PAVEXFI-134377 format. One record per residue (C-alpha): x, y, z. Coordinates in steps of 0.001 Angstrom, whole numbers, padded with zeros to 6 digits, always signed. Example, Ala and Ser with C-alpha at 12.3 -4.5 7.8 and 13.67 -1.06 7.14 Angstrom:
BEGIN
+012300-004500+007800;+013670-001060+007140;
***
This chain:
BEGIN
+000000+000000+000000;+001263+003447-000834;+000340+005818+001925;-001487+008858+000586;-001559+012246+002230;-004245+012826+004811;-006419+015835+004038;-005125+019061+005495;-007658+021886+005763;-007287+025075+003801;-006395+027954+006105;-009599+029947+006494;-009185+032796+008956;-006529+035206+010078;-004934+034885+013491;-002751+037243+015463;+000459+036124+017127;+001507+037090+020645;+002869+040506+021471;+006548+041144+020933;+008758+039394+018417;+006327+036949+016752;+008994+034762+015185;+010755+033417+018260;+007639+032295+020100;+007553+028707+021372;+005335+027062+023960;+005870+024358+026512;+003891+021244+025609;+000739+020580+027650;+000590+017726+030177;+000951+014331+028520;+002782+015738+025510;+006289+014571+024771;+009115+017070+025071;+012893+016765+024805;+014368+015111+027852;+017999+016235+027884;+021217+015775+025997;+022475+012751+024101;+025837+011230+024809;+028371+011652+022053;+028338+009014+019326;+030570+005990+019338;+031062+004479+015896;+028149+005039+013546;+025841+007220+015633;+024788+010598+014349;+023571+012183+017580;+025115+015354+018889;+025114+017117+022230;+022339+019393+020927;+019942+016544+020131;+017107+015727+022557;+017665+012930+025017;+014655+010948+023805;+013203+010389+020357;+009689+009267+019527;+008876+007533+016258;+005335+008597+015323;+003220+005512+014696;-000085+007222+013953;-001345+010646+013030;-004947+011483+013820;-006364+014358+011789;-009522+016183+012910;-010269+019236+010733;-012291+020870+013525;-009387+020468+015943;-008539+017968+018701;-010436+018912+021897;-008329+018721+025089;-010631+016033+026465;-010033+013818+023416;-006283+014372+023670;-006366+013296+027307;-008323+010143+026428;-005904+009218+023634;-002958+009690+025984;-004432+007083+028358;-005018+004385+025717;-003113+001142+026193;+000374+001208+024678;+000508+004970+024032;+003916+006317+025038;+003537+009961+024014;+001319+012284+022007;+001896+015656+020365;-000781+017965+018916;+000185+020005+015845;-001431+022769+013800;-001867+022284+010076;-003147+023580+006807;-002946+023219+003042;-001667+026542+001752;+000130+027898-001291;+003887+028347-001067;+005437+030126-004028;+002179+029532-005891;+001916+025784-005297;-000244+023793-002864;+001745+022630+000156;+000895+020733+003346;+002324+022722+006260;+002435+021770+009940;+002677+024324+012738;+004763+022969+015612;+006527+023886+018809;+010198+023353+017864;+011244+022197+021328;+008489+019555+021428;+008477+018459+017782;+012268+017992+017720;+011877+014703+019594;+009585+013376+016847;+012078+013644+013991;+014825+011312+012711;+018017+011467+014776;+019954+013348+012103;+017226+015998+011998;+016933+016236+015779;+020687+016787+016022;+020788+019622+013475;+021023+022917+015348;+020458+024870+012117;+017030+023329+011503;+015709+024307+014910;+017313+027731+014820;+015654+028443+011466;+012298+027197+012703;+012543+029219+015903;+013171+032380+013878;+009910+031920+012004;+011464+030563+008835;+009903+027904+006646;+011587+024481+006771;+010677+021858+004156;+011571+018393+003026;+014152+018222+000243;+011528+017000-002224;+009223+019916-001395;+012037+022460-001780;+012742+021142-005281;+009068+021147-006246;+008542+024661-004908;+011841+026013-006302;+013014+027336-002933;+016508+028641-002188;+017845+029187+001330;+018077+032797+002408;+015240+034034+000191;+011640+034830+001105;+008596+033469-000714;+004857+034220-000761;+002770+031977+001474;-000939+032359+000827;-003198+031140+003627;-005729+033202+005599;-003337+036049+004830;-000573+036512+002273;+002866+036750+003845;+006443+036770+002600;+008097+034009+004635;+011866+033397+004669;+012992+029899+003696;+015469+028338+006100;+016416+024985+004582;+015500+021320+004222;+015346+018356+006554;+013794+014897+006910;+010407+014464+008574;+008776+011379+010065;+005269+012513+009170;+004261+011249+005753;+002255+013798+003782;+003796+016820+005513;+005807+019033+003173;+006904+021814+005483;+007051+023190+009023;+006574+026582+010647;+006629+027457+014327;+003453+028122+016290;+003680+031895+016025;+003995+031762+012240;+001197+029170+012166;-001125+031536+014046;-000155+034415+011753;-000948+032377+008646;-004200+031046+010091;-003412+027317+010119;-005966+025118+011874;-005220+024931+015606;-004512+021403+016931;-005538+019987+013574;-003841+016655+014297;-002103+014678+016985;+000956+012461+016582;+000962+009228+018587;+003974+007132+019571;+002950+003658+020718;+005845+001233+020131;+004379-001526+022279;+000772-001260+021130;-001247-003495+018863;-001674-000913+016116;-004909-002237+014530;-006510-002307+017985;-005152+001133+018840;-006431+002581+015556;-009905+001297+016386;-009740+002793+019876;-008546+006162+018588;-011388+006240+016058;-013847+005626+018869;-012450+008709+020628;-012452+011047+017623;-015663+009809+016021;-016554+010034+012353;-014759+013357+011932;-011330+011905+012647;-008976+010269+010163;-006286+007906+011469;-003214+007197+009340;-000619+004524+010124;+002775+006218+009694;+004750+003017+010271;+003137+001452+007214;+004897+003731+004737;+008253+002285+005725;+007833-001445+006104;+004326-002760+006681;+000736-001965+005862;-002147-001460+008226;-003361-004929+007247;-000058-006395+008524;+001281-007269+005070;+004864-006325+004106;+005203-003473+001638;+008182-003006-000680;+009472+000523-000136;+011735+001432-003026;+015381+002324-002679;+016359+005839-003817;+015966+006374-007553;+019635+007369-007774;+020784+004029-006377;+022294+001641-008919;+020883-001804-008119;+022978-004616-009605;+021278-007765-010818;+020385-010025-007905;+020659-007261-005276;+017752-006468-002927;+015286-004268-004783;+013750-002476-001792;+014463-001630+001832;+012469-004533+003253;+014497-007086+001294;+017711-005180+002013;+017221-005285+005771;+016363-008982+005707;+019231-010042+003431;+021800-007858+005201;+020963-009390+008568;+020974-012927+007178;+024298-012540+005346;+026302-010276+007614;+024884-010985+011072;+023101-014328+011374;+021092-014337+014571;+020313-010604+014532;+016670-009784+013756;+016370-007825+010518;+013936-005555+012331;+016831-004095+014356;+018439-002826+011153;+015071-001491+010020;+014554+000359+013294;+018035+001907+013209;+017554+002984+009597;+014249+004672+010452;+015504+006401+013603;+018815+007548+012137;+017684+008974+008797;+014055+008089+008094;+015296+005293+005790;+017494+007638+003808;+015167+010647+003848;+017964+012665+005472;+021391+011392+004395;+023241+014232+006085;+025785+015359+006742;+024544+015708+010296;+025957+018424+012524;+028398+015769+013790;+029463+014919+010231;+027641+011589+009907;+026567+010533+006426;+024268+008163+004600;+021092+006265+005420;+022730+004548+008407;+024556+007731+009517;+028146+006504+009688;+030923+008817+010775;+033517+008872+007953;+036277+007490+010202;+034052+004599+011260;+033079+003990+007650;+036729+003754+006666;+037062+000813+009059;+033689-000893+008710;+032301+000086+005316;+032006-002805+002852;+030888-003286-000728;+027785-005180+000377;+025166-005500-002344;+026208-002382-004238;+028064-002054-007543;+031722-003157-007663;+034151-000539-006437;+034887+001302-003195;+032100+001064-000577;+029693+004003-000880;+028570+005500+002424;+025569+007088+000707;+024335+003925-001028;+021969+001884+001173;+023116-001285-000637;+026516-000770+001020;+025488+001162+004147;+022921-001297+005509;+025198-004382+005182;+028016-002349+006755;+025778-001498+009693;+024939-005188+010067;+028655-006022+010082;+029383-003309+012657;+026547-004424+014913;+027552-008066+014627;+031100-007326+015750;+029580-005671+018831;+027461-008751+019642;+024168-008246+017786;+024077-011843+016575;+023536-013066+020145;+020252-012187+021883;+022110-011880+025176;+024342-009098+023826;+021993-007434+021323;+021335-004462+023596;+025019-003773+024118;+025573-003894+020350;+022885-001255+019809;+024453+000791+022607;+027754+000606+020718;+025990+002126+017692;+024842+005066+019819;+025823+005489+023457;+022371+006311+024832;+020061+004086+026874;+016964+005722+025380;+018298+004911+021911;+018601+001223+022763;+015069+001183+024169;+013644+002990+021125;+015402+000695+018621;+014220-002443+020414;+010661-001121+020765;+010436-000164+017094;+011983-003493+016084;+009297-005326+018054;+006664-003181+016365;+007986-004029+012910;+008110-007726+013825;+004553-007677+015107;+003226-005940+012007;+005090-007914+009331;+003354-011215+009878;
***
């Protein structure tokens, strides 16, 4: 199944930001909403985290869109559902950026940072740009909209504003093209609390989806964000394509699902393929943000160049030097690195993941997401 964009409302009414400088406004998340928890230990080996990244990341499993807005009572009920780890409400709207329709989310940078791939969370520039009221987009959206950093572009919503473009980054929310902060969102007239992100790594997703729908009623639309990467809502594997620029030799894995499975089987027998899949999603959104990170990490598995020089191999890629940017080399290299640290043995799997990134929360998040992938892939 190819996940289609959920329907964002067209911005309909003007809104006024708070007094003072409107482009540095952020808010503390309400009770029950995830927020950054501290600093991340420096990377050892392939990790891409930096000291500026939040101390906890949440992989959004579901997004619940309610055009009329999520009432606080509904948010509180969703937070208490079985398996829900964290929730985050976001504003949203379908507006025109540089003359073209664009799905834009309005977020609190300090809260939303924990809901992005590790390489995005660790990029100080992204969050500085967002905090200043600049527009931040995915790379694909920037190309489609013909945006160049440092320039301002017309954004037509409830009002028409010239908004400076900051730069590009990877997002974990399928269907979202761009971000603005909450002050800019209010200025443009985006729908307040249009949607809520849900992280529930230990939940039975089909059951949770049903429960969330019972909370929101007929007006709510629930989209499974995990499905776009590896599995569908009906628990069947989906073949997510490798980047179009990747040269795939004959006989090589043709998509990420096959690549994760074959890399684990060939380069680390005994390690669940879902561990590689979880690391790939958390580090770069499966190649959506290849870096370089602020720490200098590169590629879909976010290797530091010095670590790559030691552990990079010509896995399933074309003959020649190993390519840090090619998932056909990067994923097998990550499997090899993890295996040397003990990932092939269930008793030492956690310590191997810790070797990839020295953070206890990272180990817990990888293992939780791996279990989720395993439970949804049949």
